[in-house]
C-alpha positions in Angstrom: -22.0 29.9 -6.0 -22.5 29.3 -2.3 -19.2 30.0 0.5 -19.0 26.3 0.9 -18.8 25.6 -2.8 -16.1 28.4 -3.4 -14.4 27.2 -0.2 -13.9 23.8 -1.3 -12.9 24.8 -5.1 -10.1 27.0 -3.5 -9.2 24.2 -0.9 -9.5 21.1 -2.7 -9.8 22.2 -6.4 -7.0 24.6 -7.0 -4.3 22.2 -5.2 -6.1 19.1 -7.2 -5.7 21.0 -10.6 -2.0 22.2 -9.9 -0.7 19.1 -8.9 -2.5 17.0 -11.9 -1.8 19.9 -14.3 1.8 19.9 -13.3 1.9 15.6 -13.7 0.5 15.8 -17.0 2.4 18.7 -18.0 5.9 17.9 -17.0 6.0 13.9 -16.7 8.0 13.9 -19.9 10.3 16.6 -19.0 14.0 15.9 -18.3 14.5 19.6 -17.0 15.8 20.0 -13.8 15.7 22.7 -10.6 18.6 22.5 -8.2 19.4 19.0 -9.6 15.8 17.7 -8.9 13.7 16.9 -11.6 11.1 19.7 -12.5 8.0 17.2 -12.1 9.2 16.6 -8.3 10.3 20.2 -7.9 6.5 21.2 -8.9 5.1 18.5 -6.7 6.9 19.8 -3.4 6.3 23.7 -4.5 2.2 22.4 -4.1 2.8 21.3 -0.5 3.0 24.8 0.8 0.9 26.0 -2.1 -1.9 23.7 -0.8 -1.7 25.0 2.8 -1.7 28.4 1.5 -5.0 27.5 -0.1 -6.6 26.0 3.1 -5.6 29.3 4.7 -7.2 31.6 2.2 -10.5 29.4 1.9 -10.6 29.4 6.2 -10.0 33.2 5.8 -12.2 34.4 3.1 -15.2 31.9 3.6 -15.2 29.8 6.7 -14.2 31.5 9.8 -17.2 33.7 9.8 -19.4 30.7 10.0 -17.4 28.9 12.8 -17.1 32.0 14.8 -21.0 32.6 14.9 -21.2 28.8 15.9 -18.9 29.1 18.6 -20.5 32.3 20.0 -23.9 30.5 20.1 -22.3 27.3 21.7 -20.7 29.5 24.2 -23.9 31.5 24.8 -25.7 27.9 25.3 -23.1 27.1 27.9 -23.1 30.1 29.7 -27.0 29.8 29.6 -26.7 26.1 31.2 -24.2 27.2 33.8 -26.5 29.8 34.8 -29.2 27.8 35.1 -27.3 25.5 37.5 -26.4 28.3 39.9 
């Protein structure tokens, strides 16, 4: 599996499965967490968890590619500036 696929799976697939699985599993529940229906608590919990998944996907799979592209772009810009001088 490529890094792009792993990144997409972690950034999109995991939160999607978490939210959808929670909806399916908890939709009929009458339980509450601090007075909030458990389904709403589950969905609110996935807001920061989704951000965490995005962060991990960036750190684990995407950062190196981005930094390499930035270095190449910076070198090309420096070369253009050097040609103009």
